[in-house]
N, C-alpha and C positions, 0 to 999 in steps of 0.2 A: 065221435070219440067213445071208445070202449073203456069206461072208467074202471071196470073190474079187472081188466087185464094190464093196463098200462104201467102200473108200478113195477112189474116184472120185466118190462122191456129194458134191456141193458145197453149201455154205451158200447161203442166199438172197443174191443179188447186191445189195450195199448201197452200192457206190461211187456217188458223186454222179452220174457220167456214166451209170450204169446204172439210175437211178431216175426218169428223167424220163417217167413214165407217168401223171401225174395228168390228170384230165379238164379240158378248157378251162373257164375261169371263166365263170360265167353260166348254163350248161346242164349240170347235173350229174346223171348217171343215178341216184345215190343220193338226191338231193333229190327227183327225180321219183318214186322208189320210196316215200319217206316221204309225199309228197303223196297218192299213190294209196292208201296204207295209212290215212292219216288220214281220207280221204274214206270208205273202207269202214267205218271205226269211227264214222262219224256226225258228223265235224267238217267244217269248211269251209276247206280250205287254199288254195283258188283252183285255177287251171288246173294240171294236172300237167306243167308245162313245164320242170321242172328248175331253176327260178330261185327262190332263197330270198327270197320277198317278205314284207312285213309281214303279209299275210293268212296265209301259211304259218306264220310265227312265232307268230301269235296262236292258230292252231288247235293247234299243238304245245304252247303254254303251257297251253291249256285241258286238253289231254290229260294233260300232266304233273301238273297240279294234281289231276285226277281219279284218276290212277293212280300217285301218288307213291310208294306203298309196294309196287309190284308187281314181284316177281322181279328179273330182271337190269336192269330199267329204273332201279333205284335208283342204281346206280353210274355210269350213263352221263353224260358231260359235256353241257353245254348244246348245243342244236342249232346247227350251223354247216355250211358246205359241207364242211369237213374231217371233222366228226363225223357227218354224215348217214349214212355207211356203217354206223355202229354202230346207229343207230335203225332203219334199214332192216332190219338183220339181226335185231334183238331184238324188234321190234314184233309179229311173228307169234306170240309167246308169248301175246298178248292175245286173239287170235281166229284160229281155223282158217281157212285160205284166204288169209291175207295174204302167205304165202310166194310166191304166184304173181307178186307184184310185184318180187321180188328179181331183179336182173340175171342172177344165176346160175341162174335158172329156165330160161333159154334153154339149148339143147343146147351142150355144150362144143365149141369149134371145134378140130378135130384136122387137122393137116397131116402126112400120112404118105406114105412112098414106095411102099407096096403096100397092097392091101386087107387082107391079113392083119395087117400092122403096125397099121393103123387099127383093126381089130377087136380086136387084143390090147390096144392103148392104151385103147380105149373100155371094154372089159371090166374092166381094172384100175382105171380111173378110177371107174366105176360101183360097183365093189366097195368101193373106199376110201370113196366118199361114203356108202354104206350103213353101213359100219363106223363112220365118224366120227359119224354121226347116231345110230346105235344105242348106241354105247359112251359117247359124250360129249355128245350133244345139240348137236353143232356142225355148222353148214352155212355155207359161205362166202356172203356177200352178193354179192361181185363176180364178174363173168364172167371166165373165163380162156381162153387158148388153149394148145395143146400141139403142139410140133413133134417129130417122131420119124423117124429114118431110120438106115440102116446105112452112111451115107456122110457125111463131115463137110461137104462143100460143099453137099450137099442140105439138111442141117440148117441151115446158114447161110442159105440161100435162104429156107427156110420161116420162120425167125425174123425175117428182114427183112420178109417179107410180113405176119407178125403185128404187128410194130411199126408198119408203114405203116398198117395197118387199125385199130389200137387206140390209136395215139398220134401226136401231131404232133411228137414229139421227134426231133431229129437225132442219131442214135446208131448206130454201126456195131459190132455185137457179134462180128464175124467172128473177131477175134484171140482173144477170150475163149473162144469156142466151139472154135476149133482147139486151144487149150491144153488144154481138157477132153477133147475127143473123139479127138485124135490120140495115143492111148495104147495100148500093147500089152497091156492088162489086161482087156479085155472090154467093159464098158459104162460110161457116164458119164451124169450128169444134173445139172441145175441148175434152181432155181426163182427167177424174178424176181418183180416185183410183180404182173404181170398174166398171166404165162405161164410155162411150163416147157418144157424140151427134154430129150430122151433120145436118146442115140446109142450105137452099138456098132460094133466093127471087123469088120463083115461086109457087104461091098458087094454080095453076091448077094441075089437075091430071096428074101423070107421065105416059106417053104412051110408046109404044115400041121404038119410036124415042128417047125419053128422056133416056131410059135404055141404048140404044146404045151410045148416046153422053156422058153419065155419066161415062162410064167404065174407062176412063183414069184419070179424075180428082178425081173420087171417090176412085180409087185404090191408087193414090198418097197420098191423105189425110188419107186414112186408114193406110197406111204404116207409115206415120209420127206419127199419134196419137198412133198407136200400139207400136211404139218404146218408147213413153213416158210411156206406161203401163209397158213395159219391164224394163225401168229404175227404175220405182217406186217399182217393185217387186224385182229385183235383189239387189237394194240398201237398201231395207228394209223400204221404205217410206209407203208402203201399210199397214204395221203393226203398224204404229205410232199413229193411232187414232186421238184424239183431240190435240196432242202435235204438234202445227204448227212449232215451232222452230226446233224440232228434225226431223220433216218431211222434211223441207227444207234442213236440213243438209244432209239428206240421198239422195238428188237429185244431188247435185254438182252445179258448177257454171252454170248460165243460158246460157252462150254462148256454153258450152259443151253440155248441155241438148238439146238445139235447133239445134245446128250444127250437132249433132249426128243423130237427127231425120231427118234432111235434107239429110245427107249422105246416110242413110238407104233408105229413100224415093227415092232418085236419083238412087240408085242401083236397087231398086225394079222396078222403071220405065224402066230402061234399060233392065233388065233381064226378067221381066214378061210382060211388056207392049210395049217393043221395042221403047221406047222413047230415045231421045238423052240426055245424061247426060253432064252437063257443065264441061269443063276441068279446069285445074289450072289457066291458063291465063285468061279465061273468068270469073271465079269466082273472081279473083283479080280485074278485071275491074268493075264487078258488085258491089264489096264491097267498092269501093272508096267513095261512097256517104254516108257511115256510119259516123256519127259524134262522136259517143261514142267510147272510147278506148275498147280494148278487156277486160282489167282489170275492166273497168267501167261497163261491162256487166256480172259481176259475180252474183249480187243479183237478187232475184226473180222479175220478170216483167221488167227487164232492156233491154230485147231484144224486141223492139217495132216495128220498121219500117221494110219495105222490105229490105232496105240496111243493117240493123242490122242482119237480117237473112242471107243475103248474106255473110256478114263478118264472122259470126259464121260458116257458111258452109265452107268458104275458110279456116278458121283456122283448123277445124276438118278434112277437106280434106288433109291438110298438115300432120296432125298427123297420119292419116290412111295410107298415102303414105309412111311414115317412119316405122310405127309399125304394120300395118295391121288393118283391121276393127275389128278383134276379140279383139284387145286391148281395144276397147270401152266397151265391155261387161265385160272385166277384171276390168276396173275402177269401174263399179257399183257393181260388186261382192265384190271388196275390201271395198267399203263403207258398204255393207251389213255385212261384217265381222268386222266392227267397226273401220276401218281406217279413218283418217281425209281426207279432200279433197287433201291436199298436199301429204300425204303419198300414197294415192291411185293413184294420178296423176303420181308421180315419179315411183311408182311400175309398173303401166300400160304402161307408155310411155317413161320411162328412162330419163326424164328431169323434172326440177322443174317447177311448174305451172307459177310462176311469170316470170321466165326466158323465158319460151316459149311465154307468152303473149307479153313481150317486144320484143322478136325476130320477132314475126309476125307483129308487128307494123312497124318494120323496113323493113321487106320483102315486105310489101304492097306498099312501096314507089317507088320501082323500078322493072320494069318487068324483069323476068328471074332469079331473085335472089332466089326465092323460090325453083326452080328446083335444083339449086346448093346446097342450104341448105339441101334439102331432101337427095341428094346424099351423102353429108358429114355426115349427121346423120346416114344414113344407114351403112356407112363404120365404123363409131364409135361404133355402136352396134353389128357389126358382129365379 
């Protein structure tokens, strides 16, 4: 865990004005992906033009009837332009080679201010991708871009270029980037629906020494932000376009969003970077400075301070000790299938959300009680 940098790691940008990144109606890359996959599976979806025609729907219906009980396909919602991203991502489970049709199969687009920065970003991104696939069997379907530089204005320019090339939305992110990057604390990062940016307070050219020093903090930040992209994709937020309310509903409570990204980043740090991950007792101590209740950190932008992140991490650490880290991805898959926060939480973790939030508030008061609670909950679920 890189304590000096983590307070500046921001949640997925979910404000309505920041979410206008949906593909134009009529020619959707994820529909085209599904069409190509259906054709490879022996069905007849029509031309792979990204348009959801009756022929494509008929081919999908035939596949669904034939593979109704197959793995992750069971929980997927009916095929539509908004849900094609889920079918595109999950259909490769049926046949090796279908993953080549995912938009994410194209090389990630990186805009960086020096060759060493681009190299560092690419290495961190590739390492996180391998980690997510190996540890969780997760690969994004959607293509993304990454902007990175040691100068705020340069980052702003790169992000505008990514937006211009990836979206028809009229949106100027300069103020948001400046608020994140013009800080005297080291580095900052944020993940949006189709891209992320990373910045730091070093206007000088990144040399080989910088590349070596950046490996750990850059990897941790990349893992945290990539998890936000996974949450947005699995939960369906990426497909919501301008609808900010629906977009936020697809993400879940802020403490779970941020705490899950912290858990994944900590595991990445331990497995891929050989960093020490904080344990249960340490997380509890770190979280005691948080002044907001867990329930009070449900809404967007309510996880603000370092202690808030620690508290969210502590709560999600408890959840994963009971149900396993795979349950985190189950939660967002359930949101993507149309379940409410409460339904998805109960289904993924076996306990009501409000009940768990209240329980964690009590566990935080006394050392050692969380371990006993985890043991009890494990026994109850076995």
